[in-house]
BAKE-537909 format. One record per residue (C-alpha): residue in one letter; x negated, y negated, z negated. Coordinates in nm, 2 decimals, always signed. Layout:
{lomi A; {X; Y; Z}}
...
//
This chain:
{lomi X; {+4.04; -2.04; +4.09}}
{lomi X; {+3.84; -2.18; +4.38}}
{lomi X; {+3.55; -1.98; +4.54}}
{lomi X; {+3.27; -2.21; +4.41}}
{lomi X; {+3.40; -2.19; +4.05}}
{lomi X; {+3.43; -1.81; +4.08}}
{lomi X; {+3.07; -1.78; +4.21}}
{lomi X; {+2.94; -2.00; +3.93}}
{lomi X; {+3.11; -1.79; +3.66}}
{lomi X; {+2.98; -1.47; +3.81}}
{lomi X; {+2.62; -1.61; +3.81}}
{lomi X; {+2.66; -1.73; +3.45}}
{lomi X; {+2.79; -1.38; +3.34}}
{lomi X; {+2.49; -1.21; +3.52}}
{lomi X; {+2.25; -1.44; +3.34}}
{lomi X; {+2.40; -1.36; +3.00}}
{lomi X; {+2.39; -0.99; +3.07}}
{lomi X; {+2.02; -1.00; +3.18}}
{lomi X; {+1.93; -1.21; +2.87}}
{lomi X; {+2.11; -0.96; +2.64}}
{lomi X; {+1.92; -0.67; +2.80}}
{lomi X; {+1.58; -0.84; +2.75}}
{lomi X; {+1.39; -0.71; +2.44}}
{lomi X; {+1.07; -0.91; +2.47}}
{lomi X; {+0.97; -1.27; +2.40}}
{lomi X; {+0.88; -1.52; +2.67}}
{lomi X; {+0.55; -1.70; +2.73}}
{lomi X; {+0.50; -2.07; +2.82}}
{lomi X; {+0.58; -2.00; +3.18}}
{lomi X; {+0.90; -1.83; +3.10}}
{lomi X; {+0.77; -1.47; +3.17}}
{lomi X; {+0.86; -1.19; +2.94}}
{lomi X; {+0.59; -1.08; +2.69}}
{lomi X; {+0.60; -0.72; +2.57}}
{lomi X; {+0.55; -0.67; +2.20}}
{lomi X; {+0.22; -0.53; +2.09}}
{lomi X; {+0.13; -0.31; +1.80}}
{lomi X; {-0.09; -0.47; +1.54}}
{lomi X; {-0.27; -0.32; +1.24}}
{lomi X; {-0.31; -0.53; +0.92}}
{lomi X; {-0.52; -0.42; +0.62}}
{lomi X; {-0.58; -0.59; +0.28}}
{lomi X; {-0.87; -0.53; +0.05}}
{lomi X; {-1.20; -0.71; -0.04}}
{lomi X; {-1.56; -0.77; +0.05}}
{lomi X; {-1.84; -0.84; -0.19}}
{lomi X; {-2.15; -1.05; -0.14}}
{lomi X; {-2.40; -1.23; -0.36}}
{lomi X; {-2.13; -1.48; -0.47}}
{lomi X; {-1.88; -1.22; -0.58}}
{lomi X; {-1.59; -1.01; -0.46}}
{lomi X; {-1.34; -1.18; -0.23}}
{lomi X; {-0.98; -1.07; -0.16}}
{lomi X; {-0.90; -1.07; +0.21}}
{lomi X; {-0.71; -0.92; +0.50}}
{lomi X; {-0.80; -0.80; +0.85}}
{lomi X; {-0.59; -0.78; +1.16}}
{lomi X; {-0.69; -0.50; +1.40}}
{lomi X; {-1.07; -0.53; +1.45}}
{lomi X; {-1.09; -0.90; +1.37}}
{lomi X; {-1.29; -1.08; +1.11}}
{lomi X; {-1.20; -1.07; +0.74}}
{lomi X; {-0.97; -1.36; +0.64}}
{lomi X; {-1.03; -1.45; +0.28}}
{lomi X; {-0.73; -1.54; +0.05}}
{lomi X; {-0.75; -1.87; -0.14}}
{lomi X; {-0.80; -1.86; -0.52}}
{lomi X; {-0.87; -2.14; -0.77}}
{lomi X; {-1.22; -2.28; -0.78}}
{lomi X; {-1.29; -2.13; -1.12}}
{lomi X; {-1.21; -1.77; -1.00}}
{lomi X; {-1.53; -1.55; -1.00}}
{lomi X; {-1.38; -1.26; -0.81}}
{lomi X; {-1.06; -1.14; -0.64}}
{lomi X; {-0.92; -0.83; -0.47}}
{lomi X; {-0.60; -0.76; -0.28}}
{lomi X; {-0.43; -0.42; -0.34}}
{lomi X; {-0.12; -0.44; -0.12}}
{lomi X; {-0.01; -0.61; +0.21}}
{lomi X; {+0.31; -0.67; +0.39}}
{lomi X; {+0.38; -0.85; +0.72}}
{lomi X; {+0.73; -0.99; +0.75}}
{lomi X; {+0.87; -1.25; +1.00}}
{lomi X; {+0.52; -1.33; +1.12}}
{lomi X; {+0.39; -1.41; +0.77}}
{lomi X; {+0.11; -1.21; +0.59}}
{lomi X; {+0.19; -1.13; +0.23}}
{lomi X; {-0.06; -0.97; -0.01}}
{lomi X; {-0.08; -0.90; -0.38}}
{lomi X; {-0.38; -0.85; -0.61}}
{lomi X; {-0.58; -1.02; -0.88}}
{lomi X; {-0.84; -1.29; -0.94}}
{lomi X; {-1.07; -1.29; -1.24}}
{lomi X; {-1.26; -1.55; -1.44}}
{lomi X; {-1.47; -1.54; -1.75}}
{lomi X; {-1.56; -1.21; -1.91}}
{lomi X; {-1.21; -1.08; -1.96}}
{lomi X; {-0.94; -1.28; -1.78}}
{lomi X; {-0.76; -1.11; -1.49}}
{lomi X; {-0.47; -1.29; -1.33}}
{lomi X; {-0.22; -1.10; -1.11}}
{lomi X; {-0.10; -1.30; -0.81}}
{lomi X; {+0.03; -1.28; -0.46}}
{lomi X; {-0.05; -1.47; -0.14}}
{lomi X; {+0.15; -1.59; +0.16}}
{lomi X; {-0.07; -1.66; +0.46}}
{lomi X; {-0.33; -1.92; +0.37}}
{lomi X; {-0.15; -2.06; +0.06}}
{lomi X; {-0.32; -2.07; -0.27}}
{lomi X; {-0.28; -1.76; -0.49}}
{lomi X; {+0.06; -1.77; -0.67}}
{lomi X; {+0.01; -1.63; -1.03}}
{lomi X; {+0.25; -1.38; -1.18}}
{lomi X; {+0.36; -1.44; -1.54}}
{lomi X; {+0.31; -1.17; -1.80}}
{lomi X; {+0.37; -1.14; -2.17}}
{lomi X; {+0.20; -1.45; -2.29}}
{lomi X; {-0.02; -1.26; -2.53}}
{lomi X; {-0.14; -1.02; -2.26}}
{lomi X; {-0.52; -1.01; -2.22}}
{lomi X; {-0.53; -0.88; -1.86}}
{lomi X; {-0.29; -0.76; -1.59}}
{lomi X; {-0.31; -0.57; -1.26}}
{lomi X; {-0.08; -0.55; -0.96}}
{lomi X; {-0.09; -0.23; -0.75}}
{lomi X; {+0.18; -0.26; -0.49}}
{lomi X; {+0.43; -0.50; -0.33}}
{lomi X; {+0.74; -0.51; -0.12}}
{lomi X; {+0.89; -0.81; +0.07}}
{lomi X; {+1.27; -0.79; +0.12}}
{lomi X; {+1.45; -1.08; +0.29}}
{lomi X; {+1.17; -1.31; +0.21}}
{lomi X; {+1.16; -1.22; -0.16}}
{lomi X; {+0.84; -1.08; -0.31}}
{lomi X; {+0.84; -0.78; -0.55}}
{lomi X; {+0.53; -0.65; -0.71}}
{lomi X; {+0.44; -0.37; -0.95}}
{lomi X; {+0.15; -0.31; -1.19}}
{lomi X; {+0.08; -0.34; -1.56}}
{lomi X; {-0.05; -0.57; -1.82}}
{lomi X; {-0.28; -0.50; -2.11}}
{lomi X; {-0.19; -0.61; -2.46}}
{lomi X; {-0.44; -0.52; -2.72}}
{lomi X; {-0.55; -0.17; -2.65}}
{lomi X; {-0.24; -0.06; -2.45}}
{lomi X; {-0.12; -0.10; -2.09}}
{lomi X; {+0.25; -0.16; -2.01}}
{lomi X; {+0.41; -0.07; -1.68}}
{lomi X; {+0.60; -0.36; -1.53}}
{lomi X; {+0.72; -0.53; -1.22}}
{lomi X; {+0.76; -0.89; -1.11}}
{lomi X; {+1.02; -1.06; -0.88}}
{lomi X; {+0.86; -1.36; -0.72}}
{lomi X; {+0.67; -1.53; -0.99}}
{lomi X; {+0.92; -1.46; -1.27}}
{lomi X; {+0.80; -1.33; -1.60}}
{lomi X; {+0.71; -0.95; -1.59}}
{lomi X; {+0.99; -0.71; -1.65}}
{lomi X; {+0.88; -0.42; -1.87}}
{lomi X; {+0.99; -0.08; -1.76}}
{lomi X; {+1.19; +0.11; -2.01}}
{lomi X; {+1.02; +0.45; -2.08}}
{lomi X; {+1.13; +0.76; -2.27}}
{lomi X; {+1.07; +0.74; -2.65}}
{lomi X; {+0.79; +1.00; -2.63}}
{lomi X; {+0.59; +0.76; -2.39}}
{lomi X; {+0.38; +0.62; -2.67}}
{lomi X; {+0.06; +0.58; -2.47}}
{lomi X; {-0.05; +0.38; -2.17}}
{lomi X; {+0.18; +0.34; -1.87}}
{lomi X; {+0.12; +0.22; -1.51}}
{lomi X; {+0.35; +0.11; -1.23}}
{lomi X; {+0.17; +0.20; -0.90}}
{lomi X; {+0.44; +0.17; -0.64}}
{lomi X; {+0.75; -0.04; -0.57}}
{lomi X; {+1.04; -0.06; -0.32}}
{lomi X; {+1.39; -0.21; -0.31}}
{lomi X; {+1.69; -0.01; -0.19}}
{lomi X; {+2.04; -0.15; -0.18}}
{lomi X; {+1.93; -0.45; -0.38}}
{lomi X; {+1.78; -0.24; -0.67}}
{lomi X; {+1.42; -0.22; -0.76}}
{lomi X; {+1.26; +0.13; -0.76}}
{lomi X; {+0.92; +0.19; -0.92}}
{lomi X; {+0.70; +0.49; -0.95}}
{lomi X; {+0.39; +0.54; -1.17}}
{lomi X; {+0.27; +0.73; -1.47}}
{lomi X; {+0.32; +0.72; -1.85}}
{lomi X; {+0.13; +0.89; -2.12}}
{lomi X; {+0.25; +1.08; -2.43}}
{lomi X; {+0.05; +1.20; -2.72}}
{lomi X; {-0.05; +1.51; -2.53}}
{lomi X; {+0.01; +1.47; -2.16}}
{lomi X; {+0.09; +1.24; -1.87}}
{lomi X; {+0.40; +1.23; -1.65}}
{lomi X; {+0.48; +1.08; -1.31}}
{lomi X; {+0.79; +0.87; -1.33}}
{lomi X; {+1.06; +0.70; -1.12}}
{lomi X; {+1.25; +0.40; -1.25}}
{lomi X; {+1.56; +0.25; -1.09}}
{lomi X; {+1.67; -0.10; -1.19}}
{lomi X; {+1.98; -0.09; -1.40}}
{lomi X; {+1.91; +0.26; -1.55}}
{lomi X; {+1.84; +0.31; -1.92}}
{lomi X; {+1.49; +0.43; -1.87}}
{lomi X; {+1.24; +0.59; -1.63}}
{lomi X; {+1.27; +0.96; -1.57}}
{lomi X; {+0.98; +1.20; -1.51}}
{lomi X; {+0.96; +1.33; -1.15}}
{lomi X; {+0.72; +1.61; -1.20}}
{lomi X; {+0.59; +1.83; -1.48}}
{lomi X; {+0.33; +1.73; -1.73}}
{lomi X; {-0.02; +1.62; -1.63}}
{lomi X; {+0.12; +1.44; -1.32}}
{lomi X; {+0.08; +1.09; -1.17}}
{lomi X; {+0.27; +0.91; -0.89}}
{lomi X; {+0.05; +0.68; -0.69}}
{lomi X; {+0.27; +0.57; -0.39}}
{lomi X; {+0.63; +0.57; -0.26}}
{lomi X; {+0.80; +0.59; +0.08}}
{lomi X; {+1.17; +0.57; +0.18}}
{lomi X; {+1.35; +0.74; +0.46}}
{lomi X; {+1.72; +0.67; +0.48}}
{lomi X; {+1.85; +0.75; +0.13}}
{lomi X; {+1.56; +0.97; +0.04}}
{lomi X; {+1.27; +0.85; -0.18}}
{lomi X; {+0.93; +1.03; -0.17}}
{lomi X; {+0.63; +0.98; -0.40}}
{lomi X; {+0.28; +1.10; -0.36}}
{lomi X; {+0.02; +1.17; -0.63}}
{lomi X; {-0.14; +1.46; -0.80}}
{lomi X; {-0.09; +1.71; -1.08}}
{lomi X; {-0.32; +1.92; -1.30}}
{lomi X; {-0.26; +2.28; -1.20}}
{lomi X; {-0.49; +2.41; -1.47}}
{lomi X; {-0.79; +2.43; -1.24}}
{lomi X; {-0.82; +2.05; -1.19}}
{lomi X; {-0.61; +1.78; -1.03}}
{lomi X; {-0.44; +1.88; -0.71}}
{lomi X; {-0.27; +1.65; -0.45}}
{lomi X; {+0.11; +1.68; -0.41}}
{lomi X; {+0.42; +1.49; -0.32}}
{lomi X; {+0.78; +1.49; -0.44}}
{lomi X; {+1.12; +1.42; -0.29}}
{lomi X; {+1.29; +1.26; -0.58}}
{lomi X; {+1.56; +1.50; -0.71}}
{lomi X; {+1.38; +1.79; -0.54}}
{lomi X; {+1.08; +2.00; -0.60}}
{lomi X; {+0.71; +1.93; -0.61}}
{lomi X; {+0.53; +2.00; -0.28}}
{lomi X; {+0.16; +2.10; -0.30}}
{lomi X; {-0.09; +1.95; -0.05}}
{lomi X; {-0.34; +2.21; +0.05}}
{lomi X; {-0.71; +2.20; +0.16}}
{lomi X; {-0.87; +2.48; +0.36}}
{lomi X; {-1.17; +2.63; +0.18}}
{lomi X; {-1.28; +2.60; -0.18}}
{lomi X; {-1.26; +2.26; -0.35}}
{lomi X; {-1.29; +2.12; -0.70}}
{lomi X; {-0.99; +1.88; -0.69}}
{lomi X; {-0.78; +1.66; -0.46}}
{lomi X; {-0.57; +1.34; -0.48}}
{lomi X; {-0.30; +1.17; -0.27}}
{lomi X; {-0.28; +0.79; -0.28}}
{lomi X; {-0.06; +0.70; +0.01}}
{lomi X; {+0.25; +0.83; +0.18}}
{lomi X; {+0.46; +0.75; +0.49}}
{lomi X; {+0.77; +0.91; +0.65}}
{lomi X; {+0.85; +0.91; +1.02}}
{lomi X; {+1.12; +1.12; +1.20}}
{lomi X; {+1.16; +1.34; +0.89}}
{lomi X; {+0.78; +1.43; +0.87}}
{lomi X; {+0.59; +1.35; +0.55}}
{lomi X; {+0.24; +1.21; +0.60}}
{lomi X; {+0.01; +1.16; +0.30}}
{lomi X; {-0.35; +1.06; +0.25}}
{lomi X; {-0.62; +1.08; -0.01}}
{lomi X; {-0.94; +1.27; -0.07}}
{lomi X; {-1.07; +1.60; -0.19}}
{lomi X; {-1.39; +1.70; -0.38}}
{lomi X; {-1.59; +2.00; -0.26}}
{lomi X; {-1.83; +1.97; -0.56}}
{lomi X; {-2.10; +1.83; -0.33}}
{lomi X; {-1.91; +1.57; -0.13}}
{lomi X; {-1.59; +1.36; -0.16}}
{lomi X; {-1.40; +1.37; +0.17}}
{lomi X; {-1.12; +1.15; +0.28}}
{lomi X; {-0.83; +1.32; +0.46}}
{lomi X; {-0.47; +1.31; +0.56}}
{lomi X; {-0.19; +1.57; +0.55}}
{lomi X; {+0.09; +1.60; +0.80}}
{lomi X; {+0.38; +1.79; +0.66}}
{lomi X; {+0.28; +2.11; +0.49}}
{lomi X; {-0.03; +2.16; +0.71}}
{lomi X; {-0.38; +2.17; +0.54}}
{lomi X; {-0.57; +1.85; +0.51}}
{lomi X; {-0.74; +1.70; +0.81}}
{lomi X; {-1.08; +1.56; +0.71}}
{lomi X; {-1.15; +1.21; +0.84}}
{lomi X; {-1.46; +1.15; +1.04}}
{lomi X; {-1.75; +0.95; +0.90}}
{lomi X; {-2.11; +0.88; +1.01}}
{lomi X; {-2.39; +1.12; +0.93}}
{lomi X; {-2.54; +1.05; +0.59}}
{lomi X; {-2.22; +0.95; +0.42}}
{lomi X; {-2.20; +1.07; +0.06}}
{lomi X; {-1.85; +0.97; -0.03}}
{lomi X; {-1.54; +0.85; +0.15}}
{lomi X; {-1.20; +0.75; +0.03}}
{lomi X; {-0.87; +0.70; +0.20}}
{lomi X; {-0.64; +0.46; +0.01}}
{lomi X; {-0.33; +0.41; +0.23}}
{lomi X; {-0.15; +0.54; +0.53}}
{lomi X; {+0.09; +0.41; +0.80}}
{lomi X; {+0.25; +0.59; +1.09}}
{lomi X; {+0.39; +0.44; +1.41}}
{lomi X; {+0.53; +0.65; +1.69}}
{lomi X; {+0.34; +0.96; +1.57}}
{lomi X; {+0.01; +0.78; +1.55}}
{lomi X; {-0.15; +0.80; +1.21}}
{lomi X; {-0.34; +0.51; +1.06}}
{lomi X; {-0.54; +0.54; +0.73}}
{lomi X; {-0.74; +0.28; +0.55}}
{lomi X; {-1.03; +0.31; +0.30}}
{lomi X; {-1.41; +0.31; +0.30}}
{lomi X; {-1.71; +0.53; +0.32}}
{lomi X; {-2.03; +0.51; +0.11}}
{lomi X; {-2.38; +0.59; +0.23}}
{lomi X; {-2.55; +0.58; -0.11}}
{lomi X; {-2.64; +0.21; -0.07}}
{lomi X; {-2.34; +0.02; +0.07}}
{lomi X; {-1.97; +0.09; +0.11}}
{lomi X; {-1.80; +0.01; +0.44}}
{lomi X; {-1.43; -0.08; +0.46}}
{lomi X; {-1.28; +0.09; +0.76}}
{lomi X; {-0.97; +0.24; +0.91}}
{lomi X; {-0.90; +0.55; +1.12}}
{lomi X; {-0.66; +0.61; +1.40}}
{lomi X; {-0.55; +0.98; +1.38}}
{lomi X; {-0.88; +1.16; +1.34}}
{lomi X; {-1.09; +0.93; +1.55}}
{lomi X; {-1.42; +0.77; +1.45}}
{lomi X; {-1.39; +0.52; +1.17}}
{lomi X; {-1.33; +0.16; +1.28}}
{lomi X; {-1.56; -0.06; +1.08}}
{lomi X; {-1.40; -0.38; +0.94}}
{lomi X; {-1.58; -0.70; +1.02}}
{lomi X; {-1.72; -0.88; +0.71}}
{lomi X; {-1.95; -1.19; +0.67}}
{lomi X; {-2.33; -1.14; +0.69}}
{lomi X; {-2.48; -1.04; +0.36}}
{lomi X; {-2.18; -0.83; +0.25}}
{lomi X; {-2.28; -0.52; +0.05}}
{lomi X; {-1.95; -0.37; -0.03}}
{lomi X; {-1.61; -0.37; +0.14}}
{lomi X; {-1.29; -0.17; +0.10}}
{lomi X; {-0.95; -0.15; +0.27}}
{lomi X; {-0.69; -0.08; +0.00}}
{lomi X; {-0.37; -0.10; +0.20}}
{lomi X; {-0.24; -0.09; +0.56}}
{lomi X; {+0.07; -0.17; +0.76}}
{lomi X; {+0.15; -0.15; +1.13}}
{lomi X; {+0.39; -0.39; +1.30}}
{lomi X; {+0.51; -0.48; +1.64}}
{lomi X; {+0.48; -0.84; +1.73}}
//
């Protein structure tokens, strides 16, 4: 091999190695761009024309989702960001009693979900996006009864098989997909009580994951472990808790005397369980988060706040992000918190009276 050819091959090999070691993207000038952490939230804002489903990125303006012209209101309850696309799931409403479950992809028109054709209303509470496929969970109302179900893309709703004693209402509040199988958590009612449940696709029926008077509101996955957050009635009122499926119920505590507490969101990072929700002191409702088994950390709000609610939580490199709203007796203000910092108010159009952030994700992009 001649010298020139050997030099060329060495330079080519060096270029390939350097390219393989680069983790960032490049800008228009060929320079490397480091990924940045972005916070996305879904929810709604309400003005004189109605309620509008939307999402926010970081501290930017609300981006409304598209709905049919006849829709009178809409709200987004869940969000996912995958491959640079924003996905959300929620509902739009028209008339006095029509509620249509749907999902959105970026600025596309709402994609309706199909229910039992006799259903009067339906609600979607959570979503997951796996390899570009959209999974959603919720319930539909038929007559005077609600039925827990899930949807894959826009296929007709799949009813969740429940124990024979589940003769009352049922609700699917959370969904994830593990190893190609759908997992759902929620609540079903019997003649005398309510039970948090977990359902795995392919199994005969859902199984209770706590004792009676329990409800599962959210799920998180870490490796092969599945966690659910919610609350149980401990005899003195509802008390926030979480479960590791197949394990025991873990109470979430609050320092001081309270009336009741609830957990509505859960996340896991490096084996630590993070949950969020609120507690009621009897005079105020206070949003909070829990880290592991430590007592609740109250989230900061402006003076004069009467009530505040945290709906969802995300954790990235130990930084805790929670989303919700606070209410001052006149208006509600959608916001998010980073750790226990001051609430970051979400931007909404002029004239907005109410806003709420119902879900949150953190991505590197």
